[in-house]
C-alpha positions as CSV (number, residue, x, y, z in Angstrom):
1,M,-62.6,-37.8,-4.4
2,K,-63.5,-39.6,-1.2
3,E,-60.8,-42.3,-1.9
4,L,-58.2,-39.6,-2.2
5,E,-59.3,-38.0,1.1
6,D,-59.2,-41.3,2.9
7,V,-55.7,-41.9,1.6
8,S,-54.5,-38.4,2.6
9,N,-55.9,-38.9,6.1
10,I,-53.7,-42.0,6.8
11,L,-50.7,-41.4,4.6
12,V,-47.6,-39.5,5.8
13,I,-45.3,-39.7,2.8
14,G,-41.5,-39.5,3.2
15,Q,-38.2,-41.2,3.1
16,F,-37.1,-43.6,5.8
17,E,-33.4,-42.9,6.0
18,N,-31.2,-44.9,8.4
19,T,-27.9,-43.4,7.5
20,P,-25.1,-45.1,9.4
21,K,-23.3,-42.8,11.8
22,R,-20.6,-43.6,14.3
23,R,-22.5,-43.1,17.4
24,N,-24.2,-45.3,20.0
25,E,-27.7,-45.4,18.4
26,T,-28.8,-45.2,14.8
27,S,-32.6,-44.8,14.4
28,P,-34.7,-44.3,11.3
29,D,-35.6,-40.6,10.6
30,L,-38.8,-39.8,8.7
31,V,-37.9,-37.2,6.1
32,I,-41.1,-35.6,4.8
33,D,-41.2,-34.8,1.1
34,I,-44.3,-32.8,0.2
35,R,-43.7,-33.1,-3.5
36,L,-43.6,-36.9,-3.2
37,A,-46.8,-36.9,-1.1
38,V,-48.6,-34.8,-3.7
39,G,-47.3,-37.0,-6.5
40,I,-48.4,-40.3,-4.9
41,L,-51.8,-39.1,-3.8
42,L,-52.6,-37.6,-7.2
43,Y,-51.0,-40.3,-9.3
44,C,-52.7,-43.1,-7.5
45,Y,-56.0,-41.2,-7.9
46,R,-57.4,-42.1,-11.3
47,G,-59.4,-38.9,-11.8
48,G,-58.5,-35.8,-13.8
49,T,-57.7,-35.4,-17.5
50,K,-55.1,-37.5,-19.3
51,K,-52.7,-34.5,-19.3
52,Q,-53.1,-34.1,-15.5
53,R,-52.5,-37.9,-14.9
54,H,-49.4,-37.7,-17.0
55,S,-48.1,-34.7,-15.0
56,N,-48.9,-36.5,-11.8
57,K,-46.9,-39.6,-13.0
58,R,-43.9,-37.4,-13.7
59,I,-44.1,-35.8,-10.3
60,F,-44.2,-39.1,-8.5
61,L,-41.6,-40.9,-10.6
62,Y,-39.2,-38.0,-10.3
63,N,-39.4,-37.9,-6.5
64,T,-39.5,-41.6,-5.9
65,N,-36.0,-42.2,-7.4
66,N,-34.4,-41.5,-4.1
67,L,-37.1,-43.2,-1.9
68,K,-35.8,-46.1,0.2
69,M,-38.2,-48.3,2.0
70,I,-35.4,-49.9,4.1
71,A,-32.2,-47.9,3.9
72,Y,-29.1,-50.0,3.3
73,R,-31.4,-53.1,3.1
74,K,-28.9,-55.4,1.3
75,E,-26.1,-54.4,3.8
76,K,-28.5,-55.1,6.7
77,I,-29.5,-58.5,5.4
78,D,-25.9,-59.5,4.7
79,N,-24.6,-58.3,8.1
80,A,-27.5,-59.8,10.0
81,I,-26.7,-63.2,8.5
82,C,-23.0,-62.8,9.2
83,F,-23.8,-61.7,12.8
84,F,-26.1,-64.7,13.5
85,A,-23.6,-67.1,11.9
86,T,-20.7,-65.7,14.0
87,E,-22.5,-65.3,17.3
88,H,-24.4,-68.6,17.2
89,Q,-21.3,-70.6,16.6
90,K,-19.4,-68.6,19.3
91,K,-22.0,-69.2,21.9
92,S,-23.3,-72.7,21.1
93,G,-20.1,-74.2,19.8
94,K,-21.9,-75.4,16.7
95,P,-22.2,-73.9,13.2
96,L,-25.4,-72.1,12.3
97,T,-27.8,-74.2,10.3
98,Q,-30.3,-72.9,7.8
99,T,-33.2,-73.7,10.1
100,Y,-31.8,-71.5,12.9
101,L,-30.9,-68.7,10.5
102,Y,-34.4,-68.5,8.9
103,K,-36.0,-68.3,12.4
104,Y,-33.6,-65.7,13.6
105,L,-34.3,-63.5,10.6
106,A,-38.1,-64.1,11.0
107,F,-38.1,-63.1,14.6
108,L,-36.0,-60.0,13.8
109,D,-38.5,-58.9,11.1
110,F,-41.8,-59.8,12.9
111,L,-40.8,-58.5,16.3
112,S,-39.7,-55.2,14.6
113,V,-43.1,-54.9,13.1
114,E,-44.9,-55.8,16.3
115,K,-43.0,-53.2,18.4
116,M,-42.0,-50.5,15.8
117,G,-44.3,-51.1,12.8
118,I,-41.5,-51.6,10.3
119,P,-39.7,-54.8,9.5
120,A,-35.9,-54.6,10.1
121,L,-35.0,-56.5,6.9
122,D,-38.4,-56.7,5.0
123,L,-37.7,-60.2,3.8
124,E,-40.7,-62.1,2.3
125,Y,-41.6,-65.3,4.2
126,R,-43.6,-68.4,3.4
127,A,-45.5,-70.3,6.1
128,M,-43.8,-73.6,5.8
129,P,-44.5,-76.6,8.1
130,W,-41.3,-76.0,10.1
131,G,-42.0,-72.2,10.5
132,P,-41.5,-69.0,8.5
133,V,-38.9,-69.3,5.8
134,P,-37.4,-66.4,3.7
135,H,-38.1,-68.2,0.4
136,K,-35.7,-66.2,-1.8
137,L,-32.8,-67.1,0.5
138,Y,-34.0,-70.7,0.7
139,N,-34.2,-71.0,-3.1
140,E,-30.7,-69.6,-3.5
141,R,-29.1,-71.5,-0.7
142,K,-27.1,-73.9,-2.9
143,S,-25.1,-71.1,-4.4
144,L,-25.4,-68.3,-1.9
145,K,-22.1,-66.7,-1.1
146,T,-21.0,-63.1,-0.3
147,D,-18.0,-61.4,1.2
148,L,-19.5,-61.8,4.6
149,Y,-20.8,-65.4,4.6
150,E,-21.5,-68.5,2.5
151,F,-23.9,-71.4,2.6
152,I,-22.1,-74.8,2.9
153,D,-24.0,-77.9,1.6
154,M,-23.4,-80.7,4.0
155,G,-25.5,-83.2,2.1
156,N,-29.0,-84.6,2.8
157,E,-30.4,-81.1,2.5
158,I,-28.4,-79.8,5.5
159,F,-26.8,-76.4,5.0
160,V,-24.7,-74.5,7.5
161,I,-23.7,-70.8,7.2
162,R,-20.0,-70.0,7.5
163,P,-19.1,-66.4,8.5
164,K,-16.2,-64.9,6.4
165,A,-15.8,-61.6,8.1
166,H,-17.0,-59.5,11.1
167,A,-20.5,-58.2,11.0
168,D,-20.9,-54.4,11.0
169,L,-23.8,-53.5,13.2
170,I,-23.7,-49.8,12.3
171,Y,-26.6,-50.4,9.9
172,F,-28.9,-51.4,12.8
173,S,-30.8,-49.4,15.3
174,E,-30.2,-50.0,19.0
175,F,-33.6,-51.7,19.2
176,E,-32.7,-54.1,16.4
177,R,-29.3,-54.9,17.9
178,D,-31.1,-55.7,21.2
179,I,-33.4,-58.2,19.4
180,M,-30.5,-59.8,17.7
181,N,-28.5,-60.3,20.9
182,Q,-31.6,-61.5,22.8
183,L,-32.2,-64.1,20.1
184,I,-28.7,-65.4,20.4
185,S,-28.9,-65.5,24.2
186,R,-32.1,-67.4,24.1
187,Y,-31.5,-70.0,21.3
188,A,-27.7,-70.4,20.8
189,T,-27.0,-72.9,23.5
190,H,-24.9,-76.0,23.7
191,Y,-28.0,-78.1,24.4
192,G,-30.3,-76.2,22.0
193,R,-32.2,-78.0,19.2
194,A,-33.4,-76.5,16.0
195,N,-36.9,-77.7,16.5
196,E,-37.2,-75.6,19.7
197,I,-36.8,-72.3,17.8
198,S,-39.1,-73.6,15.1
199,E,-41.8,-74.4,17.6
200,D,-41.4,-71.0,19.2
201,S,-41.8,-69.4,15.8
202,H,-45.1,-71.2,15.4
203,K,-46.4,-69.9,18.7
204,K,-44.9,-66.4,18.9
205,I,-45.1,-65.1,15.3
206,R,-48.8,-64.5,15.1
207,A,-48.7,-63.7,11.3
208,Y,-47.2,-67.1,10.6
209,D,-49.8,-69.0,12.6
210,K,-52.7,-67.1,10.9
211,T,-51.3,-67.7,7.5
212,Y,-50.4,-71.4,8.0
213,K,-54.0,-72.2,9.2
214,I,-55.4,-70.6,6.1
215,R,-52.9,-71.5,3.4
216,K,-49.9,-73.7,4.0
217,N,-46.7,-72.4,2.3
218,G,-48.5,-69.1,1.6
219,I,-46.8,-65.8,1.6
220,I,-47.0,-64.2,5.1
221,N,-48.4,-60.7,5.2
222,Y,-46.8,-58.5,7.9
223,I,-50.2,-56.9,8.7
224,L,-51.3,-60.1,10.3
225,T,-48.9,-59.3,13.1
226,F,-51.5,-57.1,14.6
227,N,-54.7,-58.3,16.4
228,S,-56.8,-56.3,14.0
229,N,-56.3,-54.5,10.7
230,P,-54.8,-51.1,11.5
231,Y,-56.1,-49.6,8.2
232,L,-59.7,-50.1,9.6
233,K,-59.0,-48.1,12.8
234,P,-59.2,-44.3,13.1
235,R,-55.7,-42.9,13.3
236,E,-56.2,-41.7,16.9
237,N,-57.0,-45.3,17.9
238,R,-53.9,-46.9,16.4
239,T,-50.9,-47.8,18.4
240,Q,-47.6,-46.2,17.5
241,A,-46.5,-49.4,15.8
242,E,-49.8,-49.7,13.9
243,D,-49.5,-46.1,12.7
244,A,-45.9,-46.6,11.6
245,Y,-46.9,-49.8,9.7
246,V,-49.7,-48.0,7.8
247,I,-47.3,-45.3,6.7
248,Y,-44.7,-47.8,5.7
249,D,-47.1,-50.2,3.9
250,S,-48.9,-47.3,2.1
251,L,-45.6,-46.1,0.7
252,K,-44.8,-49.6,-0.4
253,Q,-48.2,-50.1,-2.1
254,A,-47.9,-46.7,-3.7
255,R,-44.6,-47.6,-5.3
256,K,-46.1,-50.9,-6.5
257,C,-49.1,-49.0,-7.9
258,T,-46.7,-47.0,-10.2
259,R,-45.0,-50.1,-11.5
260,E,-48.3,-51.6,-12.6
261,K,-49.4,-48.6,-14.6
């Protein structure tokens, strides 16, 4: 039972809900669901009779149907790409290339984890030689097209992103919008070069640097953003960002745990 007690000490279970509202700031609200908490804690604990474990599974699966790790995640990803494609071209006078895009997205995700504990988009990145790369976008780039943007193949493995509509920033918190605007101000310049933002991603995204040194092209774990593992710290010694990350990551792992059973 000690494992269950350890989990219950660090896990605040709920639903991160970032429902778009027409107001100046949209921030995630943590909606606590006690039934979901009990379901996760009991279901992930392997003790009890077969009948009890089956009951725990039903409790968890029933309550997890409406659980969203990142609310409106697809809309956020699409609108982030559209925003960067539009604003980069507007400010620099040049179309957004895939190298710039991947670094903009990586900075948005990893800075969000560093400051708030939760990635803005929760994309999965690989530690490639030229910096963190969201590998699913990269693998789909030759045919990637939505109502908001499309990837254009210029030949010689050069891709640019063409915006097709106006990005709707209602899906983002004020903090996230600030990061996005700061990235454009910093890197979208007439004289800017893609290798500048790539080099900065090597230096400033700690999780990339740690991963690349150990395993080139490996999947980057967001937890490496922190100086030390927040799971190993007493809760009272964690920063607000570390505590938020543990909650978020525990939820994510709990959902993964149910799929594997």
